[in-house]
KOLDREN-974159 format. One line per field, with one value per residue (C-alpha): x, z negated, y negated; residue in one letter. Coordinates in pm, 1 decimal, padded with zeros to 6 digits, always signed. Layout:
% KOLDREN-974159
u	c(X, ...) $
w	c(Z, ...) $
v	c(Y, ...) $
res	c(A, ...) $
END
This chain:
% KOLDREN-974159
u	c(+00000.0, +00144.5, +00208.1, -00050.9, -00324.7, -00229.3, -00252.5, -00600.0, -00717.7, -00582.1, -00757.8, -01083.6, -01048.2, -00983.3, -01284.4, -01510.6, -01377.1, -01447.0, -01797.0, -01874.0, -01739.8, -01937.7, -02253.2, -02211.1, -02138.8, -02441.8, -02659.3, -02532.0, -02601.6, -02965.1, -02941.7, -03007.3, -02885.6, -03183.3, -03110.9, -03369.9, -03390.5, -03359.8, -03124.7, -03223.3, -02905.8, -03093.5, -03258.3, -02954.8, -02938.1, -03262.2, -03308.1, -03471.8, -03690.7, -03711.9, -03989.5, -04008.3, -04264.7, -04358.7, -04614.3, -04764.7, -04647.5, -04320.3, -04117.3, -04352.7, -04193.0, -04227.7, -04347.6, -04361.9, -04571.0, -04561.3, -04181.5, -04015.4, -03768.4, -03405.0, -03098.9, -02836.3, -02548.8, -02250.9, -02285.1, -02549.2, -02579.7, -02680.2, -03028.8, -03173.9, -03542.4, -03647.7, -03921.7, -04142.9, -03873.6, -03624.3, -03575.8, -03623.9, -03375.6, -03329.4, -03685.1, -03745.9, -04022.0, -04369.7, -04684.3, -04652.7, -04872.5, -04729.5, -04792.5, -04688.0, -04701.8, -04643.0, -04716.0, -05035.6, -05165.8, -05386.4, -05179.7, -05182.2, -05225.8, -05202.4, -05134.6, -04849.7, -04648.2, -04271.6, -04125.0, -03762.1, -03546.4, -03829.6, -03928.1, -04268.5, -04364.5, -04623.5, -04643.2, -04842.2, -04976.9, -05194.3, -05166.3, -05446.0, -05422.6, -05577.8, -05642.3, -05994.2, -06193.8, -06250.3, -06602.5, -06640.6, -07016.6, -07307.3, -07615.4, -07881.6, -07902.0, -07650.0, -07651.3, -07326.9, -07141.8, -06813.4, -06794.4, -06631.8, -06302.3, -06330.4, -06277.2, -06623.7, -06839.7, -07219.1, -07413.9, -07778.2, -07923.3, -07809.6, -07787.9, -07421.0, -07107.7, -06762.8, -06454.4, -06215.9, -05908.0, -05944.2, -06224.1, -06458.9, -06835.6, -07103.1, -07473.0, -07702.6, -08004.1, -08310.6, -08512.0, -08248.9, -08385.7, -08205.4, -08190.6, -07928.3, -07672.9, -07339.2, -07301.8, -07171.1, -06838.3, -06818.8, -06838.4, -07188.1, -07476.4, -07814.3, -08163.6, -08504.0, -08355.4, -08139.6, -07762.9, -07525.5, -07168.6, -06945.5, -06657.4, -06857.4, -07099.1, -07408.1, -07726.5, -07880.2, -08251.0, -08329.9, -08666.0, -08795.5, -08717.0, -08906.9, -09180.9, -09253.5, -09383.8, -09031.6, -08884.4, -08619.8, -08342.6, -08006.6, -07672.9, -07527.9, -07181.0, -07154.9, -07103.5, -07353.3, -07648.4, -07924.5, -08206.1, -08551.9, -08897.4, -09199.2, -09561.8, -09480.5, -09181.8, -08803.8, -08618.2, -08274.3, -08164.0, -07854.6, -07714.1, -07511.1, -07795.1, -08082.9, -08270.1, -08475.3, -08504.1, -08765.7, -08616.7, -08909.1, -09275.7, -09602.9, -09513.1, -09500.8, -09126.2, -09016.7, -08635.9, -08368.9, -07997.6, -07832.4, -07518.0, -07346.3, -07590.0, -07832.4, -08105.9, -08199.2, -08547.0, -08798.1, -09153.9, -09481.1, -09737.9, -10045.9, -09938.2, -09596.1, -09251.4, -09038.4, -08670.1, -08606.0, -08299.4, -08343.2, -08095.2, -08082.0, -07891.4, -08134.2, -08434.5, -08584.1, -08640.1, -08364.5, -08449.5, -08694.4, -08728.2, -08993.7, -08896.4, -09077.1, -09390.3, -09340.7, -09024.6, -08884.0, -08617.9, -08348.6, -08033.2, -07710.7, -07459.2, -07136.8, -06913.0, -06867.2, -06882.4, -07208.6, -07550.0, -07634.4, -08008.3, -08115.5, -08452.0, -08480.4, -08788.9, -08638.4, -08270.7, -08181.9, -07897.6, -07902.7, -07569.9, -07636.0, -07375.8, -07449.9, -07495.2, -07761.3, -08021.2, -07923.2, -07677.3, -07627.3, -07883.1, -07763.3, -08018.0, -08019.5, -07768.9, -07729.3, -07429.1, -07163.1, -06841.3, -06661.2, -06296.0, -06203.3, -06349.6, -06524.7, -06485.6, -06751.9, -06758.5, -07104.2, -07262.8, -07584.2, -07664.6, -07398.6, -07160.4, -06918.1, -06865.3, -06640.4, -06791.0, -06614.7, -06888.5, -06715.3, -06719.0, -06999.5, -06760.7, -06876.4, -06641.2, -06738.7, -06478.3, -06596.3, -06896.6, -06959.7, -07166.3, -07289.8, -07518.5, -07312.8, -07403.5, -07213.8, -06887.9, -06603.3, -06313.6, -05959.0, -05823.2, -05455.0, -05416.4, -05631.0, -05852.5, -06222.7, -06389.3, -06731.3, -06974.4, -07078.6, -07321.3, -07204.2, -06841.6, -06617.0, -06392.8, -06139.0, -06077.9, -05725.1, -05732.2, -05357.0, -05353.8, -05726.8, -05702.6, -06000.7, -05935.8, -06195.9, -06082.4, -06376.6, -06673.8, -06968.0, -07341.1, -07401.9, -07183.1, -07323.0, -07270.8, -06907.1, -06739.6, -06376.9, -06113.3, -05858.2, -05616.7, -05557.4, -05636.1, -05926.5, -06260.8, -06572.0, -06869.4, -07169.6, -07163.7, -07336.7, -07081.3, -07254.4, -07515.1, -07327.0, -07438.2, -07253.0, -07003.8, -06652.7, -06325.0, -06068.0, -05714.1, -05661.2, -05283.5) $
w	c(+00000.0, +00102.9, -00133.7, +00047.4, -00006.0, -00370.2, -00411.2, -00252.7, -00475.8, -00785.2, -00689.3, -00630.9, -00965.7, -01145.0, -00976.5, -01064.3, -01419.1, -01454.3, -01307.0, -01524.8, -01837.4, -01763.5, -01697.8, -02015.8, -02222.6, -02074.1, -02145.8, -02503.6, -02560.7, -02465.3, -02117.4, -01777.8, -01433.6, -01225.0, -00867.2, -00640.6, -00290.1, -00221.6, -00520.3, -00801.2, -00980.4, -01271.2, -01327.7, -01265.0, -01632.3, -01821.4, -02192.9, -02244.0, -02512.8, -02702.0, -02760.3, -03070.1, -03067.1, -03318.0, -03263.8, -03443.9, -03335.0, -03205.7, -02899.7, -02633.2, -02310.4, -02268.2, -01937.1, -01837.0, -01528.2, -01447.7, -01464.0, -01730.2, -01938.9, -01960.8, -02164.5, -02014.8, -01872.6, -01648.8, -01511.7, -01236.1, -01244.2, -01611.1, -01725.8, -02072.8, -02089.8, -02388.2, -02621.4, -02885.9, -03152.4, -02949.8, -02913.3, -02561.4, -02501.7, -02233.9, -02102.5, -01886.0, -02024.3, -01889.6, -01911.4, -01886.5, -01879.7, -02157.6, -02152.3, -02384.2, -02251.3, -02447.1, -02325.5, -02481.5, -02584.4, -02428.6, -02286.3, -02459.6, -02254.3, -02365.0, -02200.6, -02383.6, -02350.3, -02391.3, -02492.0, -02441.8, -02747.5, -02940.3, -03037.7, -02948.2, -03209.9, -03140.3, -03460.9, -03570.4, -03231.2, -03283.6, -03006.5, -02989.0, -02873.0, -02536.0, -02611.3, -02587.6, -02911.9, -03062.3, -03100.8, -03457.8, -03476.5, -03232.4, -03348.0, -03179.5, -03489.3, -03509.9, -03884.4, -04067.3, -04367.5, -04552.1, -04922.4, -05148.1, -05154.2, -04776.8, -04826.9, -04705.1, -04407.2, -04436.9, -04119.3, -04192.1, -03870.4, -03941.9, -04324.8, -04332.7, -04511.4, -04354.3, -04573.5, -04381.0, -04555.6, -04438.0, -04178.8, -04364.7, -04343.1, -04611.8, -04530.8, -04769.2, -04911.3, -04688.1, -04930.5, -04939.6, -04778.9, -04475.4, -04606.0, -04876.6, -05002.2, -05172.4, -05535.6, -05569.6, -05717.6, -05669.8, -05409.8, -05504.2, -05259.5, -05391.9, -05242.2, -05417.8, -05750.5, -05596.9, -05646.9, -05434.3, -05556.6, -05258.3, -05484.1, -05665.6, -05373.9, -05593.8, -05622.8, -05943.3, -05940.9, -06166.1, -05999.0, -06205.4, -06526.1, -06423.7, -06187.3, -05818.4, -05852.9, -05914.4, -05608.1, -05495.0, -05676.2, -05701.4, -05867.5, -06094.0, -06162.1, -06437.3, -06301.8, -06540.7, -06488.7, -06226.8, -06173.0, -06027.8, -05987.9, -06144.7, -06175.6, -06156.1, -06383.5, -06352.4, -06561.5, -06601.7, -06654.3, -06850.9, -06676.6, -06979.2, -07225.2, -06972.1, -07143.0, -06965.7, -07074.9, -06965.1, -06845.9, -06700.1, -06629.9, -06526.9, -06179.7, -05822.2, -05773.7, -05416.0, -05435.8, -05700.6, -05778.1, -06117.4, -06158.1, -06498.6, -06751.0, -06486.1, -06277.1, -05952.0, -05826.9, -05550.5, -05684.2, -05490.2, -05656.6, -05515.2, -05152.4, -05241.3, -05258.5, -05546.9, -05623.5, -05997.1, -06219.0, -06545.3, -06836.4, -07009.8, -07315.0, -07372.2, -07263.4, -07067.8, -06720.0, -06650.7, -06304.7, -06022.5, -05670.2, -05398.9, -05073.4, -04737.1, -04783.7, -04457.1, -04492.4, -04568.7, -04833.2, -04959.8, -05164.0, -04998.0, -05253.9, -05074.4, -05381.7, -05321.2, -05585.7, -05427.6, -05436.2, -05073.3, -05001.8, -04645.5, -04483.1, -04212.3, -04057.3, -03996.1, -03983.8, -04261.8, -04509.9, -04853.2, -05039.7, -05407.1, -05677.3, -05985.5, -06201.1, -05981.7, -05716.8, -05508.8, -05264.5, -04889.4, -04627.3, -04288.4, -04012.4, -03724.8, -03876.3, -03728.7, -03923.2, -04160.5, -04339.1, -04633.6, -04550.0, -04877.7, -05204.8, -05041.5, -04669.9, -04461.9, -04096.1, -03945.4, -03602.2, -03421.0, -03085.0, -02890.9, -03134.9, -03413.0, -03693.1, -03995.5, -04305.1, -04613.6, -04872.9, -05127.8, -04898.5, -04658.8, -04366.9, -04062.3, -03769.1, -03434.4, -03354.2, -03016.5, -02788.7, -02597.0, -02283.0, -02413.4, -02712.1, -03030.4, -03273.5, -03583.9, -03733.5, -03914.2, -04072.2, -04106.2, -04410.5, -04384.7, -04009.1, -03995.6, -03702.6, -03642.8, -03464.9, -03312.5, -03066.6, -02766.3, -02516.4, -02467.4, -02557.8, -02861.4, -02886.2, -03120.6, -03214.1, -03345.4, -03587.5, -03560.6, -03182.5, -03112.9, -02850.7, -02761.9, -02640.4, -02510.7, -02640.8, -02556.2, -02317.3, -02314.0, -02244.8, -02607.7, -02908.5, -03259.3, -03636.8, -03716.3, -04023.2, -04069.0, -04271.0, -04273.4, -04496.3, -04221.3, -03919.8, -03820.1, -03688.2, -03694.4, -03478.5, -03298.8, -02918.6, -02617.4, -02364.1, -02059.5, -02192.4, -02518.2, -02828.7, -03157.4, -03406.2, -03280.3, -03447.9, -03290.0, -03413.3, -03368.4, -03396.0) $
v	c(+00000.0, -00334.1, -00617.2, -00830.7, -00571.5, -00531.8, -00908.2, -00911.6, -00626.6, -00797.4, -01120.1, -00934.7, -00758.1, -01087.5, -01251.0, -00955.9, -00957.9, -01330.2, -01291.0, -00987.8, -01155.2, -01471.8, -01269.6, -01064.1, -01376.3, -01551.2, -01246.7, -01219.3, -01590.1, -01552.1, -01704.2, -01557.9, -01659.7, -01761.4, -01652.0, -01808.7, -01945.2, -02226.7, -02256.1, -02495.5, -02591.7, -02753.8, -02415.0, -02196.3, -02096.1, -02040.0, -01979.2, -01640.0, -01492.8, -01164.6, -00910.1, -00689.8, -00408.6, -00142.2, +00130.7, +00427.8, +00674.9, +00527.9, +00616.2, +00477.5, +00350.5, -00025.9, -00174.9, -00541.3, -00614.7, -00244.0, -00213.0, +00004.9, -00192.3, -00081.3, -00169.7, -00399.9, -00198.6, -00275.5, +00080.1, +00072.7, +00454.4, +00467.7, +00365.4, +00388.5, +00308.6, +00101.1, +00223.2, +00070.9, +00088.4, -00120.2, -00494.1, -00624.7, -00906.4, -01171.1, -01188.4, -01496.4, -01720.7, -01659.6, -01444.2, -01066.5, -00760.0, -00547.0, -00171.7, +00110.0, +00464.4, +00784.5, +01136.1, +01270.9, +00926.1, +00661.5, +00372.7, +00034.7, -00283.9, -00645.4, -00980.8, -01154.9, -01475.5, -01511.8, -01847.6, -01967.3, -01909.2, -01743.8, -01390.0, -01249.6, -00989.1, -00719.3, -00516.0, -00213.7, -00105.8, +00203.4, +00460.1, +00717.6, +01076.2, +01152.6, +01519.7, +01662.6, +01701.9, +02046.9, +02185.7, +02316.1, +02384.2, +02388.5, +02199.4, +01981.3, +01758.8, +01476.8, +01400.7, +01485.3, +01346.2, +01394.3, +01469.8, +01205.7, +01399.8, +01456.2, +01828.6, +01928.7, +01836.1, +01864.2, +01950.8, +01876.1, +02017.9, +02372.8, +02341.4, +02430.4, +02308.4, +02340.7, +02360.7, +02134.7, +02270.6, +02631.7, +02607.7, +02841.8, +02788.7, +02808.9, +02840.8, +02658.1, +02848.0, +02869.2, +02654.1, +02378.6, +02056.3, +01914.8, +01555.1, +01611.5, +01358.1, +01406.7, +01309.2, +00956.7, +01068.2, +01444.0, +01721.2, +01839.1, +01824.2, +01701.2, +01727.8, +01740.5, +01846.6, +02120.7, +02091.2, +02296.9, +02350.2, +02443.6, +02543.9, +02812.9, +02861.5, +02846.6, +02640.0, +02502.6, +02418.4, +02122.7, +02071.8, +02363.6, +02173.7, +01860.0, +01975.3, +01948.1, +01590.6, +01460.8, +01287.8, +01041.1, +01228.3, +01048.3, +01104.0, +00838.1, +00707.5, +00969.0, +01318.2, +01481.0, +01242.4, +01265.4, +01016.5, +01074.9, +00919.3, +01089.8, +00968.9, +00595.9, +00645.2, +00639.5, +00895.5, +01050.3, +01409.8, +01507.8, +01814.3, +01922.3, +01967.3, +01977.5, +01692.6, +01426.7, +01061.4, +00808.3, +00477.7, +00281.8, +00345.6, +00183.6, +00051.9, +00179.9, +00230.4, +00303.7, +00273.6, +00225.7, +00230.6, +00279.5, +00070.5, +00076.6, -00074.8, -00200.4, -00043.6, -00219.8, -00134.2, -00201.0, -00227.7, -00247.6, -00473.3, -00651.3, -00600.0, -00741.0, -00585.7, -00704.2, -00657.2, -00612.4, -00593.6, -00405.5, -00389.1, -00051.1, -00171.8, -00460.5, -00252.8, -00540.4, -00682.6, -00934.8, -01071.8, -01023.2, -01159.5, -01133.3, -00965.0, -00972.7, -00761.5, -00574.7, -00371.4, -00026.0, -00084.8, +00149.2, +00103.9, +00219.3, +00347.0, +00255.8, +00208.2, -00163.4, -00436.2, -00552.8, -00391.3, -00308.1, -00319.7, -00238.8, -00307.7, -00041.8, -00198.1, -00541.1, -00432.5, -00675.8, -00622.9, -00786.2, -00807.9, -00870.7, -00939.0, -00729.4, -01042.3, -01208.8, -01134.6, -01438.9, -01288.0, -01289.5, -01193.3, -01065.7, -01016.6, -00769.1, -00523.6, -00176.1, -00045.2, -00174.3, -00079.6, -00238.2, -00304.1, -00474.1, -00587.0, -00883.3, -00809.5, -00642.7, -00540.8, -00509.5, -00486.8, -00551.9, -00394.8, -00588.6, -00760.2, -00671.3, -00925.1, -00964.1, -01124.9, -01259.4, -01209.3, -01434.0, -01739.8, -01637.3, -01692.2, -01494.4, -01423.9, -01270.0, -01004.0, -00880.2, -00853.5, -00528.5, -00479.4, -00140.8, -00085.6, -00041.4, +00234.8, +00343.7, +00212.2, +00389.7, +00196.7, +00332.1, +00151.6, +00249.4, +00194.8, -00120.5, -00023.9, +00031.0, +00322.0, +00266.8, +00418.0, +00208.8, +00355.4, +00712.5, +00646.9, +00639.6, +00332.8, +00173.8, -00189.3, -00247.9, -00542.6, -00595.1, -00641.8, -00707.3, -00434.1, -00210.3, +00146.1, +00390.2, +00730.5, +00958.8, +00966.1, +01209.3, +01226.2, +01117.9, +01033.6, +00973.2, +01008.4, +00929.1, +01080.0, +00972.3, +01154.9, +00873.1, +01066.8, +01322.8, +01097.5, +01322.0, +01204.5, +01422.2, +01331.8, +01473.6, +01473.2, +01617.6, +01735.9, +01879.3, +02118.3, +02176.1, +01985.4, +02000.8, +01864.6, +01792.3, +01706.0, +01475.8, +01408.6, +01036.3, +00991.1) $
res	c(M, S, K, K, I, R, T, Y, L, L, A, I, F, I, I, L, F, I, I, G, T, A, Y, A, S, T, Y, A, S, G, Y, K, I, N, L, S, W, P, P, R, F, N, R, L, L, I, K, T, G, M, I, I, I, S, S, S, P, G, G, A, T, V, Y, L, D, G, Q, P, Q, T, N, F, S, L, N, P, W, T, K, K, Y, L, N, S, S, D, K, I, N, N, I, P, P, G, D, Y, D, L, S, L, E, L, A, G, F, W, P, F, H, K, R, I, Q, V, Y, P, G, Q, T, T, I, I, E, G, V, N, L, F, R, S, N, A, P, L, L, I, A, E, T, P, N, H, F, L, S, L, S, P, S, K, K, Y, L, Y, L, A, G, I, N, K, I, I, N, L, K, N, G, S, E, Q, N, L, P, D, N, F, P, T, D, A, D, W, F, K, N, D, D, Y, L, L, A, A, G, L, V, F, N, P, I, E, N, N, T, L, N, Y, Q, E, L, I, G, T, S, A, N, H, W, Q, S, G, E, Q, K, N, I, L, Y, Y, L, Y, N, Q, S, L, A, S, L, D, L, N, N, K, T, S, S, L, I, L, S, G, Q, D, Y, T, A, Y, E, A, R, N, D, Y, I, F, L, I, V, K, R, D, N, K, Q, I, L, Q, K, Y, S, R, S, E, N, R, L, V, L, E, K, N, L, P, A, V, G, A, Y, R, F, I, M, D, N, S, K, F, I, S, L, Y, D, Q, T, N, K, T, L, Y, L, L, P, T, D, T, L, N, G, L, T, I, F, N, V, T, S, W, Q, W, T, G, E, N, T, L, I, Y, N, N, D, W, E, I, H, S, L, D, A, S, S, N, K, D, L, L, L, T, R, I, S, E, K, I, G, Q, L, A, W, H, Q, D, K, N, Y, L, L, F, T, A, G, N, S, L, Q, T, L, D, F, Q, T, E, N, I, T, K, I, F, Q, A, E, A, V, E, S, L, A, L, D, D, K, N, N, L, L, Y, F, W, A, K, V, G, E, Q, M, G, V, Y, S, L, R, L, Q) $
END
């Protein structure tokens, strides 16, 4: 090789080294060379931004405007695709369509904006599995509910309980009513004075102690106390010593809820419906309030700090503090879920709202073109599941993103086991109707 050629090669190497060093230094400083035609020398160097993303689960490939993002490398033959646990550096300012894709999960899409010299943070993105749900029981009836410990699933249509830990099934007795409710704080099933214990697989009949006229049976906050209505009277039954105690009498009681020392009641009197608050320790009526005469009222024991009274006829929800009957009234409510001590999410047919019950501040979260049904709130992951039309969808509160995760001829009755990220629901898939389970993440 001649000296002249060696000189040329050395010069080329020095030039490439200078260019590469300048490019790497520019990149490391957060700038990018803007190559455009015709060239704009005042825009030759632009200040870039950064994107930080986290997702659950992690490891999703990151796309901007449909292009997978890669790490900077001086080796053109080596590419490492960035995922949702990496920082994405040196992004030119502007609007981008961000996508996260992970095998076996629904993709995530969001329009984002990158600013010069700033970091755009997209945290806590929930990715949902795209696998098909598993049919666990065939039934034409769509009512199902989880026990308080979330170990058992009650299927009212076929009078069956499924042990979710081992998958075993228990058939309830033939005489067991199909409108049962779980105890407020225990895994016992109650209907018309009959109590089914799934652990011991036996049924205790307390109706025989009281008589067939007893109705509107409820469990209390104490495990050993049941309440019931009987001949215009409200009474309690101690399950330990099998003794009954009269609480109130002489009025037409249609609904009630026992909460600590107080009993909240709905009374019919002179073509009126009256809400009453009775103190057991003082043995007296504390407060009463007239309600609309036309209404079908029932108390919903949802373990919140408020008394939840729902008018099924007019779809009106009353939220009452335990120290007063002057609470909040929400009209046109289809379903609701408490997400905090004072925070409620509720929906009507087309909208989902968030309500701060302490300040009465109502916020519209989203409006859907399909009729909204039931809600289920995942406390740990901060997202909402809901039915809309014939689909199952999620609303991620962290990103405000909505994902449709399942579609069928019909989807109803959500029961969420948030500890194990499992959703149980009733669906009609083709000609098959039954209860399905779906692993969410």
